[in-house]
C-alpha positions, 0 to 999 in steps of 0.5 A: 798892462798896455793894449794896442787894438789895431782895426782894419776892415775892407769896408765900413761894415757897421756890424763888424765895427760894432763887434769890435767896439763891444770887444774893446769896451769889455777889455777896457773894463779890466784894462784901462790903458787901451789904445785903438788904431784904425789903419784902414785910412792910413798910408802903409806901403809895401815892405821894401825888403831891406833886411833881405840883403846879407849886408843889411845894417838896421838904422833902428827904424824902417826905411819906408816913409809913410804913416807906419813910422808914426805908429811903431812906438804904440807897438813898442809900448804895448804888452798886448796887440789885438789885430782885427780885420776882415777877409774875403776870397782874395785874403786879407786887404792890402793895408793889413798885409802891408802892416804885418810885413812892416812889423819886422823892425820891431823884432830887430834890435833897436840901436838905443841904450836898451838894445844892450840890456840882456834882461830885455824880453819880448814876452807880449801877447797877440790876439787875432779877430777875423771877420768874414761873410763866408763861413768857410774855414779856408778863408780864416786858415789863410789869414792865420797862416799869414799871421803866424809867418810874420 
């Protein structure tokens, strides 16, 4: 099993970084293949909405040119995705929101030889870790709603 842990915080809060690090260390005790990706400093632009047109034909990758194109292969190769982010009264930070929107190409059929394989399954698992200074459940409910919609 391969695990991809995606970490994105609004700030460099040492407490939440420590929680995330300890969580990942615990996973590594049981699953040796864990790749951590901090997207906080990456350039991930907003989705261009290419797939919304009824004539859209996917070239098999996202048309947006930024750091996201460098990380799609980690998602494709992983069986478990762990998303870790902080939230505030405005919701999730822009980088994390953009990341969720830009995952759509992973759910479109690839144009490689594997695309015609009828036995190909996408049975991965997803984990969400959300951190907030405010204990109000409404902040987390907004994030869960956005997360489910992707």
